[in-house]
Rosetta silent file (secondary structure, phi, psi, omega in degrees, C-alpha in Angstrom):
SEQUENCE: MINTRATLALFLLLIGAVTMNASGHNVWLESRDQADVGDSERLYALYGHLDDITGITAPAIESAFLLAPDGQKTDLDMNTGDWLPGYGWIGYAYSDMTYSSLGDYLFAVARTPSVYDPSWHGSGPSNPRLSYSVAKMAINVGNESNKTSWDTGLAFDINPDKAPYAIHAGENVTFLAKYNGQPVNATFSAFPNNAMTLTQTGSTGSDGSFMVNFSQGGLWQVSASYDINEPATWTATMESAGHYKIGDVVSYNTTRYSTYMMVYVRK
SCORE:     score description
SCORE:     0.000 S_00000001
   1 L     0.000  144.409  178.078  -24.208    1.925    9.611 S_00000001
   2 L   -76.296  135.089 -178.979  -20.443    1.697   10.118 S_00000001
   3 L   -78.107   97.973 -174.463  -19.482   -0.648   12.938 S_00000001
   4 H   -64.873  -41.433 -179.294  -17.661    1.786   15.252 S_00000001
   5 H   -63.265  -44.198  179.481  -16.510   -0.868   17.722 S_00000001
   6 H   -65.515  -37.775 -179.943  -15.090   -3.066   14.946 S_00000001
   7 H   -63.782  -45.400  179.763  -13.453   -0.041   13.345 S_00000001
   8 H   -63.428  -44.053  179.991  -11.740    0.971   16.584 S_00000001
   9 H   -61.109  -41.395  179.593  -10.562   -2.566   17.286 S_00000001
  10 H   -63.162  -41.924 -178.295   -9.183   -2.833   13.760 S_00000001
  11 H   -70.367  -37.455  176.597   -7.339    0.452   14.102 S_00000001
  12 H   -62.031  -37.036  176.632   -5.862   -0.438   17.461 S_00000001
  13 H   -64.705  -45.429 -179.488   -4.557   -3.625   15.859 S_00000001
  14 H   -62.875  -50.002 -176.216   -3.103   -1.686   12.951 S_00000001
  15 H   -68.747  -36.460  174.909   -1.482    1.012   15.042 S_00000001
  16 H   -58.369  -39.890  177.688   -0.185   -1.521   17.542 S_00000001
  17 H   -66.724  -39.498 -178.180    1.467   -3.273   14.627 S_00000001
  18 H   -58.874  -38.735 -175.341    2.840    0.002   13.326 S_00000001
  19 L   -67.928  -15.445 -172.283    4.717    0.675   16.557 S_00000001
  20 L  -100.437    5.275 -175.873    6.647   -2.566   16.275 S_00000001
  21 L  -125.367  142.059  172.999    8.202   -2.054   12.855 S_00000001
  22 L  -107.168  122.370 -176.671   11.003    0.067   11.525 S_00000001
  23 L  -157.517  170.435  177.783   10.506    0.926    7.896 S_00000001
  24 L   -77.187  173.029  175.602   10.638    3.774    5.407 S_00000001
  25 L   -62.514  133.763  170.651    7.830    6.169    4.651 S_00000001
  26 E  -164.881  168.388 -179.301    5.012    4.535    2.726 S_00000001
  27 E   -88.830  137.493  174.128    1.234    4.431    2.489 S_00000001
  28 E  -117.993  139.133  175.431   -0.759    1.864    4.463 S_00000001
  29 E  -114.904  151.018  175.513   -4.384    0.934    3.763 S_00000001
  30 E  -153.383  141.951  171.222   -6.789   -0.804    6.091 S_00000001
  31 L  -174.124  173.030  173.274  -10.379   -1.997    6.140 S_00000001
  32 L   -65.870  134.237 -177.720  -12.216   -5.277    6.577 S_00000001
  33 L   -92.883    0.945  172.950  -11.184   -7.549    3.690 S_00000001
  34 E  -139.877  136.991 -175.811  -14.467   -9.496    3.706 S_00000001
  35 E  -152.344  179.079  177.261  -17.963   -8.048    3.811 S_00000001
  36 L  -117.588  156.813  175.789  -21.545   -8.591    2.653 S_00000001
  37 L   -57.067  132.304 -178.505  -23.638   -6.765    0.083 S_00000001
  38 L    95.501  -13.722  178.249  -25.150   -3.711    1.748 S_00000001
  39 L   -68.385  141.068  172.009  -22.385   -3.363    4.328 S_00000001
  40 E  -106.630  125.574 -176.636  -21.020    0.124    4.901 S_00000001
  41 E  -129.993  156.801  176.451  -17.330    0.186    5.696 S_00000001
  42 E  -103.234  131.607  178.880  -14.676    2.811    6.254 S_00000001
  43 E  -103.315  126.497 -174.261  -11.532    2.692    4.091 S_00000001
  44 E  -112.917  148.167  172.198   -8.406    4.084    5.754 S_00000001
  45 E  -137.035  132.773  178.553   -5.074    5.389    4.435 S_00000001
  46 E  -130.790  160.437 -179.574   -2.055    6.351    6.572 S_00000001
  47 E  -145.363  139.169  174.737    1.471    7.489    5.759 S_00000001
  48 E   151.007 -170.206  172.936    4.734    7.619    7.681 S_00000001
  49 L   -81.128  131.792 -172.623    7.462    5.673    9.431 S_00000001
  50 L   -73.837  -11.097  179.730    5.959    2.586   10.982 S_00000001
  51 L  -106.393   15.008 -179.285    7.995    2.872   14.166 S_00000001
  52 L  -137.179   89.682 -176.662    7.029    6.481   14.919 S_00000001
  53 H   -58.034  -38.633 -176.780    3.366    6.905   15.803 S_00000001
  54 H   -66.254  -16.699  179.678    3.718   10.670   16.281 S_00000001
  55 H   -97.132   -3.349  179.564    4.829   10.981   12.655 S_00000001
  56 L   -70.005  135.122 -177.941    1.899    9.078   11.119 S_00000001
  57 E  -149.100  177.326  174.929   -0.260   11.359    8.978 S_00000001
  58 L   -72.305  138.436 -179.483   -2.620   11.409    6.023 S_00000001
  59 L   -72.134  154.998  169.096   -0.782   10.684    2.761 S_00000001
  60 L   -77.362  109.402 -168.980   -0.360   13.204   -0.053 S_00000001
  61 E  -101.881  124.821  171.615   -2.781   11.573   -2.462 S_00000001
  62 E   -81.932  -42.818  176.034   -2.641   11.821   -6.234 S_00000001
  63 E  -155.600  145.521  174.039   -5.640    9.498   -6.636 S_00000001
  64 E  -133.395  132.735 -174.864   -7.754    7.212   -4.479 S_00000001
  65 E  -152.541  163.014  176.680  -10.227    4.842   -6.045 S_00000001
  66 E  -126.507  124.469  175.786  -12.313    1.706   -5.634 S_00000001
  67 E   -96.596  122.749 -179.753  -12.625   -0.843   -8.445 S_00000001
  68 L   -78.297  167.272 -179.786  -15.908   -2.776   -8.353 S_00000001
  69 L   -55.807  -29.524  179.418  -16.166   -6.468   -9.294 S_00000001
  70 L   -88.551    5.718  178.130  -17.266   -5.481  -12.820 S_00000001
  71 L    91.780   -5.876  179.636  -14.258   -3.176  -13.202 S_00000001
  72 L   -64.906  133.734 -176.348  -16.177    0.065  -12.707 S_00000001
  73 E  -102.567  128.898  175.027  -13.923    2.676  -11.118 S_00000001
  74 E  -114.688  117.982  175.047  -15.142    5.045   -8.418 S_00000001
  75 E   -74.152  133.398 -175.049  -12.867    7.949   -7.523 S_00000001
  76 L  -100.064  134.330  169.355  -12.906    8.448   -3.775 S_00000001
  77 L   -88.552  111.956 -176.113  -13.083   11.748   -1.959 S_00000001
  78 L   -91.385  124.062  172.627  -10.821   11.163    1.017 S_00000001
  79 E   -87.787  168.649  178.190  -11.592   13.006    4.236 S_00000001
  80 E  -124.464  147.405  175.215   -8.987   13.473    6.960 S_00000001
  81 E  -127.145  160.957 -178.224   -9.029   12.792   10.670 S_00000001
  82 E  -135.747   12.252 -179.430   -6.593   13.725   13.409 S_00000001
  83 E  -150.217  133.994  173.223   -7.711   11.766   16.475 S_00000001
  84 E  -126.951  127.250  179.197   -8.309    8.115   17.297 S_00000001
  85 L   -54.724  134.196  179.017   -9.710    7.036   20.677 S_00000001
  86 L    91.227  -15.567  179.873   -7.084    5.193   22.662 S_00000001
  87 L  -129.166  -18.071  176.139   -4.181    6.622   20.667 S_00000001
  88 E    84.970 -141.429 -170.286   -4.680   10.368   20.539 S_00000001
  89 E   -79.596  109.920  177.325   -3.363   12.644   17.836 S_00000001
  90 E  -148.767  134.486 -178.372   -2.640   10.740   14.628 S_00000001
  91 E   -89.168  146.028  176.787   -3.355   11.813   11.068 S_00000001
  92 E  -161.754  162.564  173.911   -5.148    9.626    8.538 S_00000001
  93 E  -114.233  151.747 -178.931   -7.379    9.783    5.471 S_00000001
  94 E  -154.270  159.160  174.274  -10.640    7.888    5.083 S_00000001
  95 E  -147.302  142.344  179.242  -13.661    7.352    2.875 S_00000001
  96 E   -98.541  139.330 -175.158  -16.930    5.545    3.590 S_00000001
  97 E  -141.064  140.241  172.992  -18.287    3.019    1.088 S_00000001
  98 E  -111.345  126.208 -176.484  -21.371    0.805    0.804 S_00000001
  99 L   -84.978  130.319 -174.470  -20.871   -2.375   -1.207 S_00000001
 100 L  -116.056   -5.057 -175.313  -23.618   -3.114   -3.729 S_00000001
 101 L  -133.132  151.943  172.719  -22.263   -6.089   -5.709 S_00000001
 102 L   -76.384  146.294  175.785  -20.988   -9.593   -5.088 S_00000001
 103 E   120.887 -162.756 -174.966  -17.332  -10.245   -5.830 S_00000001
 104 E  -100.090  127.875  169.634  -13.969   -8.576   -5.277 S_00000001
 105 E   -99.782  156.416  174.642  -13.443   -4.856   -4.852 S_00000001
 106 E  -128.271  119.681  175.634   -9.990   -3.256   -4.950 S_00000001
 107 E   -96.860  128.181 -177.000   -9.197   -0.214   -2.813 S_00000001
 108 E  -141.260  144.886  175.939   -6.120    1.684   -4.010 S_00000001
 109 E  -132.478  121.547  174.996   -4.324    4.918   -3.168 S_00000001
 110 E   -99.823  124.131 -179.261   -1.612    6.390   -5.385 S_00000001
 111 E   -79.166  148.852  175.526    0.636    8.821   -3.571 S_00000001
 112 L   -57.347  128.699 -179.277    1.650   12.106   -5.180 S_00000001
 113 L   -62.684  154.697 -179.699    5.027   11.490   -6.899 S_00000001
 114 E  -155.286  161.197  175.323    8.125   13.087   -5.403 S_00000001
 115 E  -104.149  136.782  178.326   11.906   13.214   -5.757 S_00000001
 116 E  -134.240  140.629  176.728   14.116   11.969   -2.933 S_00000001
 117 L  -123.037  120.999 -178.906   17.914   11.927   -2.626 S_00000001
 118 H   -54.750  -27.532 -177.705   19.515    9.611    0.008 S_00000001
 119 H   -69.073  -18.872 -179.294   22.246   12.198    0.602 S_00000001
 120 H   -63.199  -30.368 -178.992   19.696   14.614    2.068 S_00000001
 121 H  -118.988   17.437  175.779   19.524   12.553    5.242 S_00000001
 122 L    69.619   21.491 -177.507   22.991   10.997    5.145 S_00000001
 123 L   -96.305    5.472  178.837   21.720    7.546    4.215 S_00000001
 124 L   166.373  174.218  177.550   23.859    7.204    1.078 S_00000001
 125 L   -67.371  161.663 -178.938   25.619    8.969   -1.785 S_00000001
 126 L   -62.211  123.875  176.885   23.663   11.395   -3.921 S_00000001
 127 L  -160.173   73.451 -174.922   21.356    9.543   -6.312 S_00000001
 128 L   -61.521  138.750  178.656   18.053   11.421   -6.684 S_00000001
 129 E  -133.922  144.384  174.228   15.081    9.319   -7.730 S_00000001
 130 E   -91.856  123.848 -174.302   11.531   10.109   -8.755 S_00000001
 131 E  -112.768  131.419  169.972    9.165    7.794   -6.868 S_00000001
 132 E  -115.283  129.059  179.576    5.696    6.613   -7.798 S_00000001
 133 E  -138.274  147.058  177.846    3.965    4.452   -5.207 S_00000001
 134 E  -138.836  140.031  174.180    0.566    2.851   -4.822 S_00000001
 135 E  -112.778  147.393 -177.963   -0.969    0.873   -1.978 S_00000001
 136 E  -150.079  157.834  171.807   -3.823   -1.566   -2.485 S_00000001
 137 E  -151.864  144.867  178.770   -5.993   -4.144   -0.779 S_00000001
 138 E   -93.155  143.693  179.394   -8.666   -6.558   -2.012 S_00000001
 139 E  -129.442  116.441 -179.176  -12.095   -6.727   -0.379 S_00000001
 140 E   -92.124  128.982 -178.355  -14.277   -9.779   -0.988 S_00000001
 141 E  -115.875  121.311  175.119  -18.031   -9.209   -0.797 S_00000001
 142 L    79.993   16.030  179.147  -20.457  -12.077   -0.337 S_00000001
 143 L    54.837   34.748  179.106  -17.880  -14.891   -0.463 S_00000001
 144 L  -134.430  131.261  178.334  -18.103  -14.899   -4.241 S_00000001
 145 L  -167.795  145.549  171.991  -15.330  -14.228   -6.744 S_00000001
 146 L  -124.386   17.891 -178.239  -13.872  -15.465  -10.004 S_00000001
 147 L   -75.216  147.120  172.975  -10.880  -13.109  -10.039 S_00000001
 148 L  -121.762   -2.880  174.078   -7.348  -14.349  -10.626 S_00000001
 149 L  -150.491  157.287 -175.582   -5.648  -10.937  -10.409 S_00000001
 150 L  -130.179   67.972 -174.005   -6.236   -7.715   -8.536 S_00000001
 151 L   -80.410  143.069  174.985   -4.730   -5.081  -10.855 S_00000001
 152 L   -83.776  -20.443 -173.660   -4.802   -1.370  -10.122 S_00000001
 153 L    86.537    2.320  178.545   -4.490   -0.462  -13.799 S_00000001
 154 L   -93.315  174.209 -168.724   -1.332    1.530  -13.022 S_00000001
 155 L   -60.625  -44.837 -175.961    2.102    1.034  -14.596 S_00000001
 156 E  -117.311  135.744 -176.070    3.656   -1.276  -11.999 S_00000001
 157 E  -150.956  158.911  172.581    1.746   -3.920  -10.078 S_00000001
 158 E  -130.124  148.909  179.038    2.071   -7.125   -8.075 S_00000001
 159 E  -145.770  141.992  174.941   -0.437   -9.937   -7.690 S_00000001
 160 E   -82.609  163.633  179.529   -0.574  -13.212   -5.723 S_00000001
 161 L   -88.797    7.978  172.526   -1.456  -16.531   -7.358 S_00000001
 162 L  -147.805  164.539 -178.325   -4.417  -16.946   -4.997 S_00000001
 163 L   -58.276  128.530 -176.204   -6.992  -14.643   -3.430 S_00000001
 164 H   -62.094  -30.137 -179.978   -5.232  -12.508   -0.789 S_00000001
 165 H   -82.230    0.510  178.191   -8.134  -12.879    1.661 S_00000001
 166 H  -111.092   10.500  179.354   -7.870  -16.681    1.391 S_00000001
 167 L   -79.960  136.731 -179.920   -4.224  -16.933    2.474 S_00000001
 168 E  -119.463  154.936  179.596   -3.582  -18.957    5.625 S_00000001
 169 L   -56.776  136.613  179.836   -0.642  -19.130    8.005 S_00000001
 170 L    95.542   -9.302 -177.921    2.056  -21.523    6.840 S_00000001
 171 E   -84.389  146.479  168.009    1.329  -21.127    3.137 S_00000001
 172 E   -98.969  125.346 -177.318    3.859  -20.248    0.461 S_00000001
 173 E  -123.951  131.570  178.944    2.304  -17.875   -2.062 S_00000001
 174 E   -91.210  132.264  176.065    3.854  -16.805   -5.358 S_00000001
 175 E  -111.487  155.403  178.869    3.529  -13.168   -6.449 S_00000001
 176 E  -125.915  128.625  178.078    4.180  -11.740   -9.902 S_00000001
 177 E  -101.652  130.200 -179.318    5.638   -8.268  -10.566 S_00000001
 178 E  -134.608  144.210  171.971    4.767   -6.589  -13.867 S_00000001
 179 E  -120.847  123.207 -175.098    5.529   -3.249  -15.506 S_00000001
 180 L    51.137   39.272  174.855    3.153   -2.241  -18.305 S_00000001
 181 L    83.180   -0.830 -178.345    1.812   -5.790  -18.281 S_00000001
 182 E  -114.342  138.203  177.892    5.194   -7.482  -18.708 S_00000001
 183 E   -58.956  140.475  179.969    7.132   -9.421  -16.016 S_00000001
 184 L  -136.530  159.165  175.358   10.167   -7.515  -14.715 S_00000001
 185 L   -82.257  111.530 -176.090   13.075   -8.095  -12.368 S_00000001
 186 L  -127.243  166.437  171.379   12.119   -6.237   -9.195 S_00000001
 187 E   -97.257  152.814 -178.140   13.097   -6.200   -5.526 S_00000001
 188 E  -138.879  163.242  177.007   10.563   -7.305   -2.926 S_00000001
 189 E  -149.898  145.851  176.485    9.848   -7.257    0.791 S_00000001
 190 E  -150.494  138.049  177.188    7.246   -8.948    2.985 S_00000001
 191 E  -160.024  150.692  171.546    6.672   -8.946    6.717 S_00000001
 192 E   -78.116  143.970 -174.260    3.989   -9.415    9.373 S_00000001
 193 L   -62.882  -21.261 -176.165    3.188   -6.178   11.147 S_00000001
 194 L  -106.537   15.189 -177.748    4.044   -7.547   14.578 S_00000001
 195 L  -155.699   77.822 -179.016    7.369   -9.211   13.759 S_00000001
 196 H   -60.295  -26.707 -178.554    9.880   -7.136   11.818 S_00000001
 197 H   -66.699  -14.507  179.624   12.512   -9.815   12.464 S_00000001
 198 H   -95.483   15.405 -179.820   10.584  -12.069   10.076 S_00000001
 199 L   -59.854  134.538  175.326   11.054   -9.724    7.115 S_00000001
 200 E  -112.063  128.687  179.863   11.646  -11.508    3.816 S_00000001
 201 E  -134.602  161.670  177.525   13.520   -9.628    1.076 S_00000001
 202 E   166.588 -166.136  178.217   15.039  -10.461   -2.273 S_00000001
 203 E  -124.229  147.284  176.517   14.842  -10.024   -6.023 S_00000001
 204 L   -75.179  165.704  170.093   12.518  -11.615   -8.508 S_00000001
 205 L   -81.288 -176.954  179.029   13.747  -13.717  -11.367 S_00000001
 206 L   -65.069  -18.117  177.896   13.483  -12.544  -14.961 S_00000001
 207 L   -84.804    1.608  176.181    9.965  -13.990  -14.947 S_00000001
 208 L    78.569    4.834 -174.437    8.955  -11.433  -12.296 S_00000001
 209 E   -95.329  149.024  172.030    7.956  -14.035   -9.714 S_00000001
 210 E  -149.626  153.745 -176.161    8.786  -14.191   -6.026 S_00000001
 211 E  -113.209  139.156  175.904    7.545  -16.339   -3.172 S_00000001
 212 E  -117.776  129.615  172.819    6.399  -15.249    0.280 S_00000001
 213 E   -94.353  107.907  179.512    6.168  -17.655    3.196 S_00000001
 214 E   -82.420   83.793 -169.036    3.292  -16.421    5.353 S_00000001
 215 L   -72.902  -15.389  179.477    4.729  -17.968    8.493 S_00000001
 216 L  -151.145  163.533  179.229    2.107  -16.599   10.852 S_00000001
 217 L   -78.571  171.420  177.873   -1.378  -15.122   10.882 S_00000001
 218 E   110.738 -169.403 -178.099   -2.294  -11.464   11.101 S_00000001
 219 E   -77.429  132.585  177.527   -1.673   -8.345    9.042 S_00000001
 220 E  -127.539  154.731  167.842    1.118   -8.472    6.461 S_00000001
 221 E  -120.463  128.317  174.401    2.553   -6.053    3.945 S_00000001
 222 E  -117.159  128.470 -177.719    3.958   -7.370    0.658 S_00000001
 223 E  -138.950  159.469  174.676    5.723   -4.866   -1.584 S_00000001
 224 E  -147.357  151.509  179.651    7.910   -4.695   -4.670 S_00000001
 225 E  -133.460  145.970 -178.693    9.865   -1.949   -6.415 S_00000001
 226 E  -133.732  126.119 -177.453   11.116   -1.571   -9.973 S_00000001
 227 E  -105.446  139.557  171.212   13.757    0.976  -11.046 S_00000001
 228 E  -119.004  115.841 -175.044   14.274    2.547  -14.463 S_00000001
 229 L   -91.215   84.366  178.534   17.667    4.241  -14.709 S_00000001
 230 L  -139.396  102.573 -179.529   17.021    7.114  -17.103 S_00000001
 231 L   -58.181  141.381  179.984   18.042   10.626  -15.946 S_00000001
 232 E  -163.759 -171.346  176.342   15.407   13.294  -16.546 S_00000001
 233 E  -125.507  156.553 -179.171   13.695   16.243  -14.864 S_00000001
 234 E  -133.899  134.518  175.028   10.402   16.586  -12.994 S_00000001
 235 E   -88.643  115.763 -171.053    8.358   19.709  -12.370 S_00000001
 236 L   -61.493  132.159  175.337    7.489   19.569   -8.694 S_00000001
 237 L  -108.588    2.004  176.078    3.815   19.269   -7.790 S_00000001
 238 L  -148.625  167.548 -179.253    4.559   19.233   -4.058 S_00000001
 239 L   -99.707  149.164  169.538    7.136   20.741   -1.723 S_00000001
 240 E  -127.443  110.034 -170.828   10.076   19.105    0.022 S_00000001
 241 L   -51.342  123.113  177.177   11.282   21.383    2.794 S_00000001
 242 L    82.131   -2.254 -175.260   14.715   22.754    2.046 S_00000001
 243 L  -123.235  -44.546  174.975   15.010   20.900   -1.261 S_00000001
 244 E  -162.557  162.088  177.641   12.368   22.112   -3.730 S_00000001
 245 L  -127.095  168.922 -178.046    9.024   23.867   -3.946 S_00000001
 246 L   -56.572  130.715  179.395    6.021   23.551   -6.252 S_00000001
 247 L    97.569  -17.005  177.638    6.960   24.520   -9.802 S_00000001
 248 L   -67.054  146.996  173.859   10.696   23.875   -9.438 S_00000001
 249 E   -95.096  115.890 -172.246   12.357   21.743  -12.114 S_00000001
 250 E  -112.722  129.802  178.377   14.116   18.918  -10.265 S_00000001
 251 E   -84.504  146.864  175.404   16.708   16.589  -11.800 S_00000001
 252 E  -147.274  159.486 -178.109   16.741   12.870  -11.010 S_00000001
 253 L  -100.000  -31.536 -170.554   18.679    9.778  -12.118 S_00000001
 254 E  -134.948  144.508  169.516   16.178    6.966  -11.524 S_00000001
 255 E  -106.302  125.184 -179.821   12.422    6.424  -11.600 S_00000001
 256 E  -113.537  125.696  175.271   11.222    4.001   -8.923 S_00000001
 257 E  -106.565  129.575  179.767    7.794    2.351   -9.056 S_00000001
 258 E  -131.552  139.677  174.670    6.571    0.677   -5.850 S_00000001
 259 E  -127.397  133.063 -179.793    3.412   -1.244   -5.031 S_00000001
 260 E  -117.457  125.961  178.894    2.360   -2.199   -1.504 S_00000001
 261 E  -116.374  127.986  178.103   -0.297   -4.857   -0.939 S_00000001
 262 E   -93.627  131.760 -176.127   -1.979   -5.339    2.429 S_00000001
 263 E  -133.292  132.000  171.284   -2.947   -8.915    3.310 S_00000001
 264 E  -102.487  116.226 -174.807   -4.697  -10.315    6.386 S_00000001
 265 E   -92.798  124.618  178.387   -3.500  -13.892    6.863 S_00000001
 266 E   -80.410  158.560  174.768   -5.922  -16.341    8.494 S_00000001
 267 L   -72.965    0.000    0.000   -4.853  -19.083   10.886 S_00000001
């Protein structure tokens, strides 16, 4: 059975964190990052601006999946909800899962790609980009694992040099950004959900590595983005109000790949 009390407490923590941060639209995942064989847990996905609770909704999902410790991939059917006790009307997607094996699972959600132009909202000169983004989190089952990376199998990925569920406050952890398996120069960001002022940003070196100082415990998001500047066109698979509709051929200058990793840092 799913632990309803634990689920509610976890969500109140997540949403409380969401209200304290100003950030762009992106997908957030949440669930317990440690469990036992036989446990049934709910996997959550949310999308929106982190400082606007009324705008949080279920993400437009291209694929959602769970990778088992042996690498077996299970495609997830994500349901949607629109109400959380204590917070009211908020959209989210979820799927229930029972863990059957020891080791590390990886929960991942790839958002439907889309084109965005900063000039549409006055945030910069026109420079349309096609964006691919994926969010992920590792879930350790049974306190057993021999993994050294937590890859989604998608084009662009980031990984820490230690198990994400074993990170403690005060530690410096090195992450590696790769595109098609090769290190790339990417931009990165990391912050605890309850302290936007502690945001760390920068660029990786040519070796694709960057370091995050997990200065405090709690929920963190670590992300990186990699741009390929090659103009092309995209046939829209979703609508953007006032800009394009499904089936339109949309021009863009840059392809941006982004990966977001959720980490719960222990004291």
